[in-house]
N, CA, C, O and the ligand as a Tripos MOL2 file, in Angstrom:
@<TRIPOS>MOLECULE
protein
  285   283    72     0     0
PROTEIN
NO_CHARGES

@<TRIPOS>ATOM
      1 N           9.3130  -11.2240   -0.0270 N.3       1 MET1
      2 CA          8.6080   -9.9640    0.1070 C.3       1 MET1
      3 C           8.4750   -9.2830   -1.2750 C.2       1 MET1
      4 O           9.3860   -9.2260   -2.1000 O.2       1 MET1
      5 N           7.1740   -8.7510   -1.4380 N.am      2 LYS2
      6 CA          6.9290   -8.1920   -2.7450 C.3       2 LYS2
      7 C           7.1790   -6.6660   -2.7590 C.2       2 LYS2
      8 O           6.6670   -5.9080   -1.9360 O.2       2 LYS2
      9 N           7.9760   -6.2840   -3.7230 N.am      3 PRO3
     10 CA          8.4390   -4.8930   -3.8070 C.3       3 PRO3
     11 C           7.3280   -4.0410   -4.5300 C.2       3 PRO3
     12 O           7.3570   -2.8140   -4.4350 O.2       3 PRO3
     13 N           6.3270   -4.7000   -5.2660 N.am      4 GLU4
     14 CA          5.3890   -3.9190   -5.9840 C.3       4 GLU4
     15 C           3.9640   -4.2010   -5.5550 C.2       4 GLU4
     16 O           3.6780   -5.3090   -5.1010 O.2       4 GLU4
     17 N           3.1060   -3.2960   -5.6730 N.am      5 SER5
     18 CA          1.7750   -3.2570   -5.3070 C.3       5 SER5
     19 C           0.9030   -2.6310   -6.3060 C.2       5 SER5
     20 O           1.2130   -1.5770   -6.8600 O.2       5 SER5
     21 N          -0.3240   -3.3490   -6.5720 N.am      6 LEU6
     22 CA         -1.2320   -2.9370   -7.4760 C.3       6 LEU6
     23 C          -2.1130   -1.9420   -6.7620 C.2       6 LEU6
     24 O          -3.0150   -2.3430   -6.0270 O.2       6 LEU6
     25 N          -1.8760   -0.6220   -6.9590 N.am      7 LEU7
     26 CA         -2.7060    0.2920   -6.2480 C.3       7 LEU7
     27 C          -3.8830    0.7200   -6.9970 C.2       7 LEU7
     28 O          -3.7560    1.2870   -8.0820 O.2       7 LEU7
     29 N          -5.0530    0.4720   -6.4610 N.am      8 THR8
     30 CA         -6.3110    0.7090   -7.1390 C.3       8 THR8
     31 C          -6.9950    2.0010   -6.5020 C.2       8 THR8
     32 O          -7.1980    2.0510   -5.2880 O.2       8 THR8
     33 N          -7.3420    3.0370   -7.3530 N.am      9 CYS9
     34 CA         -7.9820    4.1620   -6.8410 C.3       9 CYS9
     35 C          -9.4490    3.7770   -6.4950 C.2       9 CYS9
     36 O         -10.1300    3.1780   -7.3270 O.2       9 CYS9
     37 N          -9.9740    4.1380   -5.1940 N.am     10 PRO10
     38 CA        -11.2620    3.9060   -4.7780 C.3      10 PRO10
     39 C         -12.3450    4.8660   -5.3410 C.2      10 PRO10
     40 O         -13.5500    4.6770   -5.1760 O.2      10 PRO10
     41 N         -11.8210    5.8880   -6.0040 N.am     11 VAL11
     42 CA        -12.7460    6.8980   -6.6370 C.3      11 VAL11
     43 C         -13.1370    6.3800   -8.0400 C.2      11 VAL11
     44 O         -14.3060    6.1920   -8.3790 O.2      11 VAL11
     45 N         -12.0030    6.1540   -8.8690 N.am     12 CYS12
     46 CA        -12.4430    5.9730  -10.3000 C.3      12 CYS12
     47 C         -12.0020    4.5120  -10.7320 C.2      12 CYS12
     48 O         -12.3480    4.0990  -11.8380 O.2      12 CYS12
     49 N         -11.2760    3.7540   -9.9140 N.am     13 GLY13
     50 CA        -11.0720    2.3180  -10.1140 C.3      13 GLY13
     51 C          -9.6720    2.2060  -10.9970 C.2      13 GLY13
     52 O          -9.2960    1.1060  -11.4000 O.2      13 GLY13
     53 N          -9.0350    3.2420  -11.2300 N.am     14 TYR14
     54 CA         -7.8000    3.1720  -11.8710 C.3      14 TYR14
     55 C          -6.7210    2.4080  -11.0700 C.2      14 TYR14
     56 O          -6.4210    2.6970   -9.9110 O.2      14 TYR14
     57 N          -6.1650    1.4140  -11.7840 N.am     15 ALA15
     58 CA         -5.0790    0.5840  -11.0130 C.3      15 ALA15
     59 C          -3.8810    0.7610  -11.8050 C.2      15 ALA15
     60 O          -3.8620    0.8950  -13.0280 O.2      15 ALA15
     61 N          -2.7630    0.7520  -10.9350 N.am     16 GLN16
     62 CA         -1.3540    1.0340  -11.4750 C.3      16 GLN16
     63 C          -0.5070    0.1710  -10.5090 C.2      16 GLN16
     64 O          -0.6460    0.1390   -9.2860 O.2      16 GLN16
     65 N           0.4650   -0.5800  -11.3010 N.am     17 MET17
     66 CA          1.5120   -1.2970  -10.4850 C.3      17 MET17
     67 C           2.6200   -0.3600  -10.0480 C.2      17 MET17
     68 O           3.3050    0.1930  -10.9080 O.2      17 MET17
     69 N           2.8220   -0.1630   -8.8310 N.am     18 LEU18
     70 CA          3.8010    0.7570   -8.3580 C.3      18 LEU18
     71 C           4.8480   -0.0800   -7.5900 C.2      18 LEU18
     72 O           4.5880   -1.1100   -6.9690 O.2      18 LEU18
     73 N           6.0560    0.4900   -7.7090 N.am     19 LYS19
     74 CA          7.1840    0.0240   -6.8810 C.3      19 LYS19
     75 C           7.1150    0.6940   -5.6080 C.2      19 LYS19
     76 O           7.0090    1.9210   -5.6020 O.2      19 LYS19
     77 N           7.1640    0.0150   -4.4740 N.am     20 MET20
     78 CA          7.1220    0.6370   -3.1620 C.3      20 MET20
     79 C           8.6050    0.9130   -2.6040 C.2      20 MET20
     80 O           9.5070    0.1040   -2.8230 O.2      20 MET20
     81 N           8.7900    1.9650   -1.9550 N.am     21 PRO21
     82 CA         10.0680    2.1970   -1.2640 C.3      21 PRO21
     83 C          10.1020    1.2730   -0.0480 C.2      21 PRO21
     84 O           9.1450    1.1400    0.7140 O.2      21 PRO21
     85 N          11.2450    0.6600    0.0760 N.am     22 THR22
     86 CA         11.4270   -0.3200    1.2260 C.3      22 THR22
     87 C          11.6340    0.2700    2.5320 C.2      22 THR22
     88 O          11.4090   -0.3890    3.5470 O.2      22 THR22
     89 N          12.0560    1.4880    2.5780 N.am     23 ASP23
     90 CA         12.6020    2.1180    3.7620 C.3      23 ASP23
     91 C          11.6350    3.2410    4.1980 C.2      23 ASP23
     92 O          11.8750    3.8830    5.2210 O.2      23 ASP23
     93 N          10.6340    3.4700    3.5020 N.am     24 ALA24
     94 CA          9.7980    4.5520    3.9220 C.3      24 ALA24
     95 C           8.3010    4.2450    3.6020 C.2      24 ALA24
     96 O           8.0380    3.3640    2.7840 O.2      24 ALA24
     97 N           7.3380    4.9330    4.2110 N.am     25 CYS25
     98 CA          5.9140    4.6770    3.7730 C.3      25 CYS25
     99 C           5.6300    5.8530    2.9750 C.2      25 CYS25
    100 O           6.0980    6.9730    3.1850 O.2      25 CYS25
    101 N           4.7470    5.4910    1.9470 N.am     26 GLN26
    102 CA          4.1960    6.5660    1.0510 C.3      26 GLN26
    103 C           2.7860    6.8760    1.4900 C.2      26 GLN26
    104 O           1.8500    6.0760    1.4910 O.2      26 GLN26
    105 N           2.7550    8.1930    1.8800 N.am     27 TRP27
    106 CA          1.4750    8.7080    2.5560 C.3      27 TRP27
    107 C           0.5280    9.1120    1.4860 C.2      27 TRP27
    108 O          -0.6600    8.7940    1.5450 O.2      27 TRP27
    109 N           1.0210    9.7990    0.5190 N.am     28 TYR28
    110 CA          0.0900   10.2610   -0.5710 C.3      28 TYR28
    111 C           0.4960    9.7840   -1.9250 C.2      28 TYR28
    112 O           1.6470    9.6380   -2.3370 O.2      28 TYR28
    113 N          -0.7330    9.5440   -2.6160 N.am     29 TYR29
    114 CA         -0.6510    9.1560   -4.0100 C.3      29 TYR29
    115 C          -1.6590    9.9110   -4.8560 C.2      29 TYR29
    116 O          -2.8510    9.9380   -4.5510 O.2      29 TYR29
    117 N          -1.1810   10.5060   -5.8930 N.am     30 SER30
    118 CA         -2.0960   11.2620   -6.7510 C.3      30 SER30
    119 C          -2.4770   10.3090   -7.9280 C.2      30 SER30
    120 O          -1.6680    9.9350   -8.7770 O.2      30 SER30
    121 N          -3.6800    9.9880   -7.8920 N.am     31 CYS31
    122 CA         -4.3190    9.1300   -9.0260 C.3      31 CYS31
    123 C          -4.1720    9.6860  -10.4000 C.2      31 CYS31
    124 O          -4.6930   10.7790  -10.6230 O.2      31 CYS31
    125 N          -3.5160    9.0600  -11.3630 N.am     32 PRO32
    126 CA         -3.3640    9.4790  -12.6280 C.3      32 PRO32
    127 C          -4.6370    9.5430  -13.3630 C.2      32 PRO32
    128 O          -4.7440   10.3010  -14.3270 O.2      32 PRO32
    129 N          -5.6780    8.7420  -12.9420 N.am     33 GLY33
    130 CA         -6.9510    8.7630  -13.6240 C.3      33 GLY33
    131 C          -7.7440    9.8890  -13.3180 C.2      33 GLY33
    132 O          -8.0860   10.6040  -14.2600 O.2      33 GLY33
    133 N          -8.1450   10.2160  -12.0190 N.am     34 CYS34
    134 CA         -9.0170   11.2880  -11.6030 C.3      34 CYS34
    135 C          -8.3510   12.3380  -10.8660 C.2      34 CYS34
    136 O          -9.0690   13.2370  -10.4290 O.2      34 CYS34
    137 N          -7.0400   12.3880  -10.6380 N.am     35 LYS35
    138 CA         -6.2040   13.3770   -9.9270 C.3      35 LYS35
    139 C          -6.6630   13.5110   -8.5450 C.2      35 LYS35
    140 O          -6.4610   14.5720   -7.9540 O.2      35 LYS35
    141 N          -7.2900   12.4890   -7.9470 N.am     36 THR36
    142 CA         -7.6800   12.4990   -6.4550 C.3      36 THR36
    143 C          -6.3910   12.2600   -5.7430 C.2      36 THR36
    144 O          -5.6180   11.3940   -6.1550 O.2      36 THR36
    145 N          -6.1080   13.0250   -4.6370 N.am     37 LEU37
    146 CA         -5.0190   12.8340   -3.8810 C.3      37 LEU37
    147 C          -5.4090   11.7440   -2.6340 C.2      37 LEU37
    148 O          -6.0920   12.0410   -1.6540 O.2      37 LEU37
    149 N          -4.8530   10.5060   -2.8890 N.am     38 LEU38
    150 CA         -5.3520    9.4970   -1.8450 C.3      38 LEU38
    151 C          -4.3590    9.6060   -0.6420 C.2      38 LEU38
    152 O          -3.1600    9.8730   -0.7120 O.2      38 LEU38
    153 N          -5.1020    9.3440    0.4780 N.am     39 LYS39
    154 CA         -4.3230    9.3720    1.7880 C.3      39 LYS39
    155 C          -4.7960    8.0020    2.4040 C.2      39 LYS39
    156 O          -5.8310    7.4260    2.0680 O.2      39 LYS39
    157 N          -3.9030    7.5570    3.3490 N.am     40 PRO40
    158 CA         -4.2070    6.1750    3.9620 C.3      40 PRO40
    159 C          -5.4970    6.2540    4.9110 C.2      40 PRO40
    160 O          -5.7860    7.2660    5.5490 O.2      40 PRO40
    161 N          -6.2110    5.1060    4.9270 N.am     41 LYS41
    162 CA         -7.3150    5.0560    5.7900 C.3      41 LYS41
    163 C          -6.8490    5.1910    7.2310 C.2      41 LYS41
    164 O          -5.6780    4.9850    7.5480 O.2      41 LYS41
    165 N          -7.7540    5.5260    8.0560 N.am     42 PRO42
    166 CA         -7.4780    5.6140    9.6040 C.3      42 PRO42
    167 C          -6.7990    4.1800   10.1000 C.2      42 PRO42
    168 O          -7.4320    3.1490    9.8700 O.2      42 PRO42
    169 N          -5.7210    4.1160   10.6700 N.am     43 GLY43
    170 CA         -5.1540    2.8180   11.1050 C.3      43 GLY43
    171 C          -4.1930    2.2840   10.1010 C.2      43 GLY43
    172 O          -3.3940    1.4190   10.4600 O.2      43 GLY43
    173 N          -4.1980    2.7070    8.9090 N.am     44 ASP44
    174 CA         -3.1730    2.2790    7.9530 C.3      44 ASP44
    175 C          -1.9290    3.1860    7.8870 C.2      44 ASP44
    176 O          -2.0830    4.3990    8.0270 O.2      44 ASP44
    177 N          -0.8150    2.7100    7.7020 N.am     45 CYS45
    178 CA          0.3910    3.5430    7.6790 C.3      45 CYS45
    179 C           0.6460    4.0860    6.3930 C.2      45 CYS45
    180 O           1.3590    5.0890    6.3390 O.2      45 CYS45
    181 N           0.1210    3.5270    5.1940 N.am     46 CYS46
    182 CA          0.4660    4.1970    3.9060 C.3      46 CYS46
    183 C          -0.6190    3.7820    2.9630 C.2      46 CYS46
    184 O          -1.4640    2.9230    3.2140 O.2      46 CYS46
    185 N          -0.5080    4.5360    1.7480 N.am     47 VAL47
    186 CA         -1.5830    4.2070    0.7560 C.3      47 VAL47
    187 C          -1.5890    2.8240    0.1920 C.2      47 VAL47
    188 O          -2.6450    2.3290   -0.2020 O.2      47 VAL47
    189 N          -0.4310    2.1650    0.1340 N.am     48 PHE48
    190 CA         -0.3420    0.7840   -0.2670 C.3      48 PHE48
    191 C          -1.1090   -0.2130    0.6890 C.2      48 PHE48
    192 O          -1.6830   -1.1930    0.2160 O.2      48 PHE48
    193 N          -1.1060    0.0510    2.0270 N.am     49 CYS49
    194 CA         -1.8130   -0.7680    3.0160 C.3      49 CYS49
    195 C          -3.4170   -0.5630    2.8250 C.2      49 CYS49
    196 O          -4.2070   -1.4830    3.0330 O.2      49 CYS49
    197 N          -3.7850    0.6280    2.4440 N.am     50 SER50
    198 CA         -5.2060    0.9940    2.2260 C.3      50 SER50
    199 C          -5.5800    0.4650    0.8760 C.2      50 SER50
    200 O          -6.5490   -0.2910    0.8030 O.2      50 SER50
    201 N          -4.9410    0.7720   -0.1480 N.am     51 TYR51
    202 CA         -5.4950    0.5870   -1.5160 C.3      51 TYR51
    203 C          -4.7670   -0.3570   -2.3430 C.2      51 TYR51
    204 O          -5.1770   -0.5900   -3.4810 O.2      51 TYR51
    205 N          -3.6350   -0.9750   -1.8460 N.am     52 GLY52
    206 CA         -2.7820   -1.7700   -2.7260 C.3      52 GLY52
    207 C          -3.1330   -3.1440   -2.5600 C.2      52 GLY52
    208 O          -3.7280   -3.5380   -1.5570 O.2      52 GLY52
    209 N          -2.7730   -3.9320   -3.5500 N.am     53 SER53
    210 CA         -2.9910   -5.4150   -3.4950 C.3      53 SER53
    211 C          -2.0090   -6.0590   -2.4400 C.2      53 SER53
    212 O          -2.2600   -7.1320   -1.8910 O.2      53 SER53
    213 N          -0.9000   -5.3380   -2.2060 N.am     54 VAL54
    214 CA          0.1730   -5.8160   -1.3490 C.3      54 VAL54
    215 C           0.4160   -4.6610   -0.3170 C.2      54 VAL54
    216 O           0.5800   -3.5220   -0.7530 O.2      54 VAL54
    217 N           0.4450   -4.8810    0.9100 N.am     55 PRO55
    218 CA          0.7880   -3.9380    1.9660 C.3      55 PRO55
    219 C           2.2810   -3.3910    1.8230 C.2      55 PRO55
    220 O           3.0420   -3.9900    1.0640 O.2      55 PRO55
    221 N           2.6610   -2.4280    2.4320 N.am     56 CYS56
    222 CA          3.9990   -1.8910    2.2710 C.3      56 CYS56
    223 C           5.0680   -2.9800    2.9790 C.2      56 CYS56
    224 O           4.7400   -3.7450    3.8860 O.2      56 CYS56
    225 N           6.2860   -2.9060    2.4400 N.am     57 PRO57
    226 CA          7.3230   -3.7480    2.9920 C.3      57 PRO57
    227 C           7.4300   -3.9400    4.5810 C.2      57 PRO57
    228 O           7.4640   -5.0630    5.0840 O.2      57 PRO57
    229 N           7.4750   -2.8610    5.2660 N.am     58 PRO58
    230 CA          7.4880   -2.9230    6.7930 C.3      58 PRO58
    231 C           6.2460   -3.6730    7.3000 C.2      58 PRO58
    232 O           6.3320   -4.4350    8.2630 O.2      58 PRO58
    233 N           5.1130   -3.4600    6.6620 N.am     59 MET59
    234 CA          3.9320   -4.2160    7.1570 C.3      59 MET59
    235 C           4.0350   -5.5880    6.7670 C.2      59 MET59
    236 O           3.6380   -6.4450    7.5570 O.2      59 MET59
    237 N           4.5360   -5.9310    5.6080 N.am     60 GLN60
    238 CA          4.6910   -7.3460    5.1920 C.3      60 GLN60
    239 C           5.5930   -8.1160    6.1500 C.2      60 GLN60
    240 O           5.3210   -9.2330    6.5870 O.2      60 GLN60
    241 N           6.7220   -7.3980    6.4430 N.am     61 GLU61
    242 CA          7.5340   -7.9430    7.4600 C.3      61 GLU61
    243 C           6.9280   -8.2350    8.7790 C.2      61 GLU61
    244 O           7.1610   -9.3040    9.3440 O.2      61 GLU61
    245 N           6.1590   -7.3280    9.2950 N.am     62 ALA62
    246 CA          5.5450   -7.3650   10.5430 C.3      62 ALA62
    247 C           4.4290   -8.5340   10.4860 C.2      62 ALA62
    248 O           4.1910   -9.2420   11.4650 O.2      62 ALA62
    249 N           3.8230   -8.6560    9.3460 N.am     63 ARG63
    250 CA          2.6110   -9.6190    9.3370 C.3      63 ARG63
    251 C           3.2320  -11.0070    9.2370 C.2      63 ARG63
    252 O           2.6800  -11.9390    9.8230 O.2      63 ARG63
    253 N           4.4220  -11.2170    8.4820 N.am     64 SER64
    254 CA          5.0130  -12.5000    8.4090 C.3      64 SER64
    255 C           5.5640  -12.8720    9.8200 C.2      64 SER64
    256 O           5.4800  -14.0190   10.2590 O.2      64 SER64
    257 N           6.0950  -11.9070   10.4620 N.am     65 ARG65
    258 CA          6.6150  -12.2210   11.7940 C.3      65 ARG65
    259 C           5.4790  -12.6980   12.7130 C.2      65 ARG65
    260 O           5.6140  -13.6930   13.4240 O.2      65 ARG65
    261 N           4.3380  -11.9480   12.6800 N.am     66 GLU66
    262 CA          3.2350  -12.2340   13.3360 C.3      66 GLU66
    263 C           2.7920  -13.7510   13.0920 C.2      66 GLU66
    264 O           2.4810  -14.5260   13.9960 O.2      66 GLU66
    265 N           2.8110  -14.0330   11.8190 N.am     67 GLY67
    266 CA          2.3990  -15.4200   11.3600 C.3      67 GLY67
    267 C           3.2210  -16.4470   11.9710 C.2      67 GLY67
    268 O           2.7170  -17.4610   12.4530 O.2      67 GLY67
    269 N           4.5420  -16.2100   11.9680 N.am     68 GLN68
    270 CA          5.4680  -17.0910   12.5130 C.3      68 GLN68
    271 C           5.2080  -17.4010   14.0580 C.2      68 GLN68
    272 O           5.3090  -18.5220   14.5570 O.2      68 GLN68
    273 N           4.8770  -16.2950   14.7020 N.am     69 GLU69
    274 CA          4.7100  -16.4250   16.1510 C.3      69 GLU69
    275 C           3.4380  -17.3270   16.5710 C.2      69 GLU69
    276 O           3.3390  -18.0120   17.5880 O.2      69 GLU69
    277 N           2.4740  -17.1560   15.5180 N.am     70 LYS70
    278 CA          1.2680  -17.9220   15.8660 C.3      70 LYS70
    279 C           1.3510  -19.4290   15.6030 C.2      70 LYS70
    280 O           0.5860  -20.2350   16.1310 O.2      70 LYS70
    281 N           2.3400  -19.7570   14.7430 N.am     71 GLN71
    282 CA          2.5250  -21.1060   14.2380 C.3      71 GLN71
    283 C           3.1360  -22.0860   15.4310 C.2      71 GLN71
    284 O           3.3630  -23.2730   15.1990 O.2      71 GLN71
    285 ZN         -8.7900    7.8130   -9.3970 Zn       72 ZN72
@<TRIPOS>BOND
     1     1     2 1
     2     2     3 1
     3     3     4 2
     4     3     5 am
     5     5     6 1
     6     6     7 1
     7     7     8 2
     8     7     9 am
     9     9    10 1
    10    10    11 1
    11    11    12 2
    12    11    13 am
    13    13    14 1
    14    14    15 1
    15    15    16 2
    16    15    17 am
    17    17    18 1
    18    18    19 1
    19    19    20 2
    20    19    21 am
    21    21    22 1
    22    22    23 1
    23    23    24 2
    24    23    25 am
    25    25    26 1
    26    26    27 1
    27    27    28 2
    28    27    29 am
    29    29    30 1
    30    30    31 1
    31    31    32 2
    32    31    33 am
    33    33    34 1
    34    34    35 1
    35    35    36 2
    36    35    37 am
    37    37    38 1
    38    38    39 1
    39    39    40 2
    40    39    41 am
    41    41    42 1
    42    42    43 1
    43    43    44 2
    44    43    45 am
    45    45    46 1
    46    46    47 1
    47    47    48 2
    48    47    49 am
    49    49    50 1
    50    50    51 1
    51    51    52 2
    52    51    53 am
    53    53    54 1
    54    54    55 1
    55    55    56 2
    56    55    57 am
    57    57    58 1
    58    58    59 1
    59    59    60 2
    60    59    61 am
    61    61    62 1
    62    62    63 1
    63    63    64 2
    64    63    65 am
    65    65    66 1
    66    66    67 1
    67    67    68 2
    68    67    69 am
    69    69    70 1
    70    70    71 1
    71    71    72 2
    72    71    73 am
    73    73    74 1
    74    74    75 1
    75    75    76 2
    76    75    77 am
    77    77    78 1
    78    78    79 1
    79    79    80 2
    80    79    81 am
    81    81    82 1
    82    82    83 1
    83    83    84 2
    84    83    85 am
    85    85    86 1
    86    86    87 1
    87    87    88 2
    88    87    89 am
    89    89    90 1
    90    90    91 1
    91    91    92 2
    92    91    93 am
    93    93    94 1
    94    94    95 1
    95    95    96 2
    96    95    97 am
    97    97    98 1
    98    98    99 1
    99    99   100 2
   100    99   101 am
   101   101   102 1
   102   102   103 1
   103   103   104 2
   104   103   105 am
   105   105   106 1
   106   106   107 1
   107   107   108 2
   108   107   109 am
   109   109   110 1
   110   110   111 1
   111   111   112 2
   112   111   113 am
   113   113   114 1
   114   114   115 1
   115   115   116 2
   116   115   117 am
   117   117   118 1
   118   118   119 1
   119   119   120 2
   120   119   121 am
   121   121   122 1
   122   122   123 1
   123   123   124 2
   124   123   125 am
   125   125   126 1
   126   126   127 1
   127   127   128 2
   128   127   129 am
   129   129   130 1
   130   130   131 1
   131   131   132 2
   132   131   133 am
   133   133   134 1
   134   134   135 1
   135   135   136 2
   136   135   137 am
   137   137   138 1
   138   138   139 1
   139   139   140 2
   140   139   141 am
   141   141   142 1
   142   142   143 1
   143   143   144 2
   144   143   145 am
   145   145   146 1
   146   146   147 1
   147   147   148 2
   148   147   149 am
   149   149   150 1
   150   150   151 1
   151   151   152 2
   152   151   153 am
   153   153   154 1
   154   154   155 1
   155   155   156 2
   156   155   157 am
   157   157   158 1
   158   158   159 1
   159   159   160 2
   160   159   161 am
   161   161   162 1
   162   162   163 1
   163   163   164 2
   164   163   165 am
   165   165   166 1
   166   166   167 1
   167   167   168 2
   168   167   169 am
   169   169   170 1
   170   170   171 1
   171   171   172 2
   172   171   173 am
   173   173   174 1
   174   174   175 1
   175   175   176 2
   176   175   177 am
   177   177   178 1
   178   178   179 1
   179   179   180 2
   180   179   181 am
   181   181   182 1
   182   182   183 1
   183   183   184 2
   184   183   185 am
   185   185   186 1
   186   186   187 1
   187   187   188 2
   188   187   189 am
   189   189   190 1
   190   190   191 1
   191   191   192 2
   192   191   193 am
   193   193   194 1
   194   194   195 1
   195   195   196 2
   196   195   197 am
   197   197   198 1
   198   198   199 1
   199   199   200 2
   200   199   201 am
   201   201   202 1
   202   202   203 1
   203   203   204 2
   204   203   205 am
   205   205   206 1
   206   206   207 1
   207   207   208 2
   208   207   209 am
   209   209   210 1
   210   210   211 1
   211   211   212 2
   212   211   213 am
   213   213   214 1
   214   214   215 1
   215   215   216 2
   216   215   217 am
   217   217   218 1
   218   218   219 1
   219   219   220 2
   220   219   221 am
   221   221   222 1
   222   222   223 1
   223   223   224 2
   224   223   225 am
   225   225   226 1
   226   226   227 1
   227   227   228 2
   228   227   229 am
   229   229   230 1
   230   230   231 1
   231   231   232 2
   232   231   233 am
   233   233   234 1
   234   234   235 1
   235   235   236 2
   236   235   237 am
   237   237   238 1
   238   238   239 1
   239   239   240 2
   240   239   241 am
   241   241   242 1
   242   242   243 1
   243   243   244 2
   244   243   245 am
   245   245   246 1
   246   246   247 1
   247   247   248 2
   248   247   249 am
   249   249   250 1
   250   250   251 1
   251   251   252 2
   252   251   253 am
   253   253   254 1
   254   254   255 1
   255   255   256 2
   256   255   257 am
   257   257   258 1
   258   258   259 1
   259   259   260 2
   260   259   261 am
   261   261   262 1
   262   262   263 1
   263   263   264 2
   264   263   265 am
   265   265   266 1
   266   266   267 1
   267   267   268 2
   268   267   269 am
   269   269   270 1
   270   270   271 1
   271   271   272 2
   272   271   273 am
   273   273   274 1
   274   274   275 1
   275   275   276 2
   276   275   277 am
   277   277   278 1
   278   278   279 1
   279   279   280 2
   280   279   281 am
   281   281   282 1
   282   282   283 1
   283   283   284 2
@<TRIPOS>SUBSTRUCTURE
     1 MET1         2 RESIDUE 1 A MET
     2 LYS2         6 RESIDUE 1 A LYS
     3 PRO3        10 RESIDUE 1 A PRO
     4 GLU4        14 RESIDUE 1 A GLU
     5 SER5        18 RESIDUE 1 A SER
     6 LEU6        22 RESIDUE 1 A LEU
     7 LEU7        26 RESIDUE 1 A LEU
     8 THR8        30 RESIDUE 1 A THR
     9 CYS9        34 RESIDUE 1 A CYS
    10 PRO10       38 RESIDUE 1 A PRO
    11 VAL11       42 RESIDUE 1 A VAL
    12 CYS12       46 RESIDUE 1 A CYS
    13 GLY13       50 RESIDUE 1 A GLY
    14 TYR14       54 RESIDUE 1 A TYR
    15 ALA15       58 RESIDUE 1 A ALA
    16 GLN16       62 RESIDUE 1 A GLN
    17 MET17       66 RESIDUE 1 A MET
    18 LEU18       70 RESIDUE 1 A LEU
    19 LYS19       74 RESIDUE 1 A LYS
    20 MET20       78 RESIDUE 1 A MET
    21 PRO21       82 RESIDUE 1 A PRO
    22 THR22       86 RESIDUE 1 A THR
    23 ASP23       90 RESIDUE 1 A ASP
    24 ALA24       94 RESIDUE 1 A ALA
    25 CYS25       98 RESIDUE 1 A CYS
    26 GLN26      102 RESIDUE 1 A GLN
    27 TRP27      106 RESIDUE 1 A TRP
    28 TYR28      110 RESIDUE 1 A TYR
    29 TYR29      114 RESIDUE 1 A TYR
    30 SER30      118 RESIDUE 1 A SER
    31 CYS31      122 RESIDUE 1 A CYS
    32 PRO32      126 RESIDUE 1 A PRO
    33 GLY33      130 RESIDUE 1 A GLY
    34 CYS34      134 RESIDUE 1 A CYS
    35 LYS35      138 RESIDUE 1 A LYS
    36 THR36      142 RESIDUE 1 A THR
    37 LEU37      146 RESIDUE 1 A LEU
    38 LEU38      150 RESIDUE 1 A LEU
    39 LYS39      154 RESIDUE 1 A LYS
    40 PRO40      158 RESIDUE 1 A PRO
    41 LYS41      162 RESIDUE 1 A LYS
    42 PRO42      166 RESIDUE 1 A PRO
    43 GLY43      170 RESIDUE 1 A GLY
    44 ASP44      174 RESIDUE 1 A ASP
    45 CYS45      178 RESIDUE 1 A CYS
    46 CYS46      182 RESIDUE 1 A CYS
    47 VAL47      186 RESIDUE 1 A VAL
    48 PHE48      190 RESIDUE 1 A PHE
    49 CYS49      194 RESIDUE 1 A CYS
    50 SER50      198 RESIDUE 1 A SER
    51 TYR51      202 RESIDUE 1 A TYR
    52 GLY52      206 RESIDUE 1 A GLY
    53 SER53      210 RESIDUE 1 A SER
    54 VAL54      214 RESIDUE 1 A VAL
    55 PRO55      218 RESIDUE 1 A PRO
    56 CYS56      222 RESIDUE 1 A CYS
    57 PRO57      226 RESIDUE 1 A PRO
    58 PRO58      230 RESIDUE 1 A PRO
    59 MET59      234 RESIDUE 1 A MET
    60 GLN60      238 RESIDUE 1 A GLN
    61 GLU61      242 RESIDUE 1 A GLU
    62 ALA62      246 RESIDUE 1 A ALA
    63 ARG63      250 RESIDUE 1 A ARG
    64 SER64      254 RESIDUE 1 A SER
    65 ARG65      258 RESIDUE 1 A ARG
    66 GLU66      262 RESIDUE 1 A GLU
    67 GLY67      266 RESIDUE 1 A GLY
    68 GLN68      270 RESIDUE 1 A GLN
    69 GLU69      274 RESIDUE 1 A GLU
    70 LYS70      278 RESIDUE 1 A LYS
    71 GLN71      282 RESIDUE 1 A GLN
    72 ZN72       285 GROUP 0 **** ****
């Protein structure tokens, strides 16, 4: 499981490597580049799932479990 995600701002393109909390979802993220307060897209549980290179840990776990069931 990857604990870090490269979060890219959809407004200005500013990307930052962030450490994700493993036990909670981060709903809001304030972009250091343009100060936009990012929120998850509809259907996503947190900003990492919407804008990160890696989804949040609970989602990574769910996806890997899903993959195992299909195999
Ligand atoms: Zn930005």
